[in-house]
C-alpha positions as CSV (number, residue, x, y, z in Angstrom):
1,Q,0.0,0.2,-0.3
2,A,2.9,2.4,0.8
3,M,4.6,1.5,-2.7
4,V,1.1,2.3,-4.5
5,T,0.9,5.5,-2.5
6,T,4.4,6.6,-3.4
7,A,4.0,5.8,-7.3
8,L,0.8,7.5,-7.3
9,S,2.2,10.6,-5.5
10,G,4.7,10.8,-8.1
11,A,2.5,10.3,-11.1
12,L,0.1,12.8,-9.9
13,A,3.1,15.4,-9.3
14,V,3.5,15.4,-13.1
15,A,-0.1,14.9,-14.2
16,A,-0.9,18.5,-14.6
17,K,1.3,18.6,-17.8
18,S,-0.9,16.1,-19.6
19,P,-4.1,15.7,-17.5
20,E,-6.3,13.6,-20.0
21,K,-3.3,11.2,-20.8
22,A,-2.3,10.9,-17.3
23,S,-5.6,10.1,-15.9
24,R,-6.1,7.2,-18.4
25,G,-2.8,6.2,-17.7
26,I,-3.2,6.1,-13.8
27,A,-6.6,4.3,-14.5
28,F,-4.8,1.7,-16.9
29,A,-2.0,1.1,-14.3
30,L,-4.6,0.3,-11.6
31,E,-6.4,-1.9,-13.7
32,K,-3.5,-4.0,-14.4
33,S,-2.4,-4.2,-10.7
34,A,-5.7,-5.1,-9.4
35,K,-5.7,-8.7,-7.8
36,T,-8.7,-9.0,-5.5
37,Q,-12.5,-8.9,-6.8
38,Q,-12.9,-5.5,-5.0
39,Q,-9.9,-4.1,-6.6
40,R,-10.9,-5.2,-10.0
41,V,-14.6,-3.6,-9.5
42,I,-13.1,-0.2,-8.6
43,A,-10.5,-0.2,-11.3
44,S,-12.9,-1.3,-13.9
45,W,-15.4,1.6,-12.8
46,L,-12.5,4.1,-12.7
47,K,-11.5,3.2,-16.3
48,D,-15.1,3.8,-17.5
49,Y,-15.5,6.9,-15.5
50,L,-12.4,8.6,-17.2
51,A,-13.4,7.4,-20.6
52,P,-12.6,10.1,-23.5
53,G,-15.6,12.6,-23.5
54,T,-17.3,11.7,-20.1
55,P,-18.0,14.1,-17.4
56,G,-15.5,12.1,-15.4
57,E,-12.7,13.0,-17.7
58,A,-13.6,16.6,-17.2
59,Y,-13.7,16.2,-13.6
60,A,-10.4,14.6,-13.5
61,K,-8.9,17.4,-15.8
62,R,-10.0,19.8,-13.2
63,L,-8.5,18.0,-10.3
64,L,-5.3,17.4,-12.1
65,T,-4.7,21.0,-13.1
66,Q,-6.8,23.3,-10.6
67,L,-6.3,21.2,-7.3
68,H,-3.1,22.5,-5.1
69,P,-0.1,20.3,-6.0
70,N,0.3,19.3,-2.3
71,V,-3.1,18.1,-1.8
72,R,-3.2,16.4,-5.3
73,K,-0.1,14.6,-4.2
74,H,-1.2,13.4,-0.8
75,F,-5.1,13.4,-0.5
76,L,-5.6,11.8,-3.9
77,A,-2.8,9.4,-3.6
78,S,-3.8,8.4,-0.3
79,F,-7.5,8.2,-0.9
80,V,-6.9,6.1,-4.1
81,S,-4.3,3.4,-2.5
82,N,-6.3,3.3,0.9
83,L,-9.6,2.2,-1.2
84,M,-7.8,-0.3,-3.5
85,F,-4.7,-1.5,-1.9
86,R,-5.3,-2.2,1.9
87,D,-3.3,-4.7,3.4
88,P,-5.1,-8.2,2.8
89,G,-3.4,-9.7,5.8
90,I,-5.1,-7.4,8.2
91,V,-8.3,-7.6,6.4
92,E,-8.3,-11.5,6.8
93,Q,-7.0,-11.1,10.5
94,V,-10.0,-8.9,11.4
95,I,-12.4,-11.2,9.6
96,A,-11.1,-14.3,11.4
97,E,-11.0,-12.5,14.9
98,T,-14.5,-10.6,14.5
99,G,-16.3,-12.3,11.5
100,V,-16.7,-8.8,10.0
101,K,-14.8,-7.2,7.2
102,P,-13.2,-3.9,8.2
103,P,-14.9,-1.0,6.5
104,L,-13.1,0.9,3.5
105,L,-14.1,4.2,5.0
106,M,-15.6,5.9,8.2
107,A,-17.8,8.7,8.8
108,I,-17.2,10.7,11.9
109,S,-19.2,13.7,13.5
110,P,-16.9,15.2,16.2
111,S,-19.5,17.9,16.8
112,M,-23.3,18.1,16.0
113,R,-23.2,21.9,16.1
114,C,-23.3,24.3,13.3
115,N,-22.9,28.0,12.9
116,L,-25.9,28.2,10.4
117,R,-29.6,27.6,11.6
118,C,-30.9,26.3,8.0
119,I,-34.5,25.4,7.5
120,G,-35.5,22.0,8.4
121,C,-31.8,21.1,9.9
122,Y,-31.4,19.2,13.1
123,A,-28.0,20.9,14.1
124,G,-29.4,24.0,15.8
125,N,-30.6,21.9,18.7
126,Y,-26.8,20.8,19.8
127,S,-24.6,22.3,22.1
128,R,-20.9,22.2,22.9
129,K,-21.6,19.6,25.7
130,D,-22.7,17.0,22.8
131,D,-19.2,17.4,21.4
132,M,-16.6,14.4,21.2
133,S,-13.2,14.9,22.9
134,F,-10.2,15.2,20.8
135,E,-8.8,12.0,22.7
136,L,-11.8,10.1,22.0
137,V,-11.8,11.0,18.2
138,D,-8.1,10.3,18.1
139,R,-8.5,6.8,19.5
140,I,-11.5,5.8,17.1
141,I,-9.2,7.1,13.9
142,T,-5.8,5.3,15.5
143,E,-7.9,1.9,16.0
144,A,-9.5,2.2,12.6
145,E,-6.1,2.7,11.0
146,E,-4.9,-0.3,12.8
147,I,-7.7,-2.5,10.9
148,G,-7.0,-1.0,7.6
149,T,-9.4,1.8,7.5
150,R,-7.8,5.0,6.4
151,V,-10.3,7.4,4.8
152,F,-12.6,9.4,6.8
153,F,-15.6,11.6,6.1
154,M,-15.6,14.3,8.8
155,I,-19.4,15.3,9.1
156,G,-21.6,17.0,11.7
157,G,-23.1,19.8,11.8
158,E,-20.4,21.8,10.8
159,P,-17.1,19.8,11.5
160,F,-15.2,23.2,11.8
161,M,-17.1,23.9,14.7
162,W,-15.0,21.6,16.4
163,P,-11.8,23.6,17.0
164,P,-9.2,20.7,16.9
165,L,-10.2,19.2,13.5
166,L,-7.1,20.2,11.7
167,D,-4.9,19.3,14.7
168,L,-6.4,15.8,14.6
169,I,-5.9,15.4,10.8
170,E,-2.2,16.4,11.4
171,R,-1.6,13.5,13.6
172,H,-2.9,11.1,10.9
173,P,-0.8,11.8,7.7
174,D,-1.2,8.5,6.1
175,S,-5.1,8.8,6.2
176,A,-7.1,10.8,3.9
177,F,-9.8,13.2,5.2
178,Q,-12.9,14.9,3.7
179,P,-14.8,17.3,5.9
180,Y,-18.3,17.9,4.6
181,T,-18.6,21.8,5.3
182,N,-20.7,24.8,4.5
183,A,-17.3,26.6,4.1
184,T,-18.2,29.7,5.7
185,M,-15.5,29.3,8.4
186,I,-12.7,28.8,6.0
187,D,-10.5,31.7,6.1
188,E,-7.1,32.4,4.4
189,K,-5.1,31.0,7.4
190,T,-7.5,27.8,7.7
191,A,-7.2,27.5,3.8
192,D,-3.3,27.7,3.8
193,R,-3.2,25.2,6.6
194,I,-5.4,22.6,4.6
195,V,-2.9,22.8,1.7
196,E,0.0,22.5,4.0
197,L,-1.6,19.5,5.6
198,G,-2.2,17.9,2.0
199,N,-4.1,15.0,3.3
200,V,-7.3,16.8,3.4
201,C,-9.8,17.7,0.9
202,L,-13.2,19.9,1.4
203,A,-16.7,18.7,0.1
204,V,-18.5,21.9,0.2
205,S,-22.6,21.9,0.8
206,L,-24.8,24.1,-1.3
207,E,-28.5,24.0,-2.0
208,G,-27.9,25.2,-5.4
209,F,-27.0,28.6,-6.5
210,E,-27.2,31.8,-4.8
211,K,-31.3,31.9,-4.7
212,E,-31.7,28.6,-3.4
213,T,-28.7,28.6,-1.0
214,D,-29.7,32.0,0.8
215,A,-33.4,30.9,1.0
216,R,-32.4,27.9,3.2
217,R,-29.3,28.9,4.6
218,G,-29.8,32.8,5.3
219,K,-29.1,35.8,3.2
220,G,-25.5,36.3,2.3
221,T,-24.6,32.6,2.8
222,F,-24.0,31.9,-1.1
């Protein structure tokens, strides 16, 4: 898995020079290296997704040319290798001990609070006392990594309402993190740190364009 991550990081570092060719080349390499049924399914889907003229190809081009190189090198490489190339020995050991296959990814809500009060949303009913402690979230992620789970979706509420979010991510550089955020708390300092960390990439929530978003989330949110 570490070898695949390193190889992907190197490939993604130069991919921006020829994104269409690079994305298809990476998909081809993953397909050829796939050994398990799960790996073959993911590789086959990725090959079709990145086929010439598809929306997937256009999306991959944006990722390879517009995403910051440090995030591209660390987050994308880690995300793909962690989904496709987990250590089979660890997976088999967990199944033998528990009868359960370890999950590919995990969703964690360190806080259910939010800085917005959107129509119909539950988050406005939570307070700081409902937050998880840093030690608890860190232990959960550490134990997940030990059984081969290294992709984490940080959800909420608004995950950036939980102050130690980026400190936590910094403690786990070999895992990939995707916070689902309304992005209203992302200032220049926070954005710079996200780029510096490299293993975190945001998923921004919107209702639609300005009219739809502000109607539900409050005027000026968009």
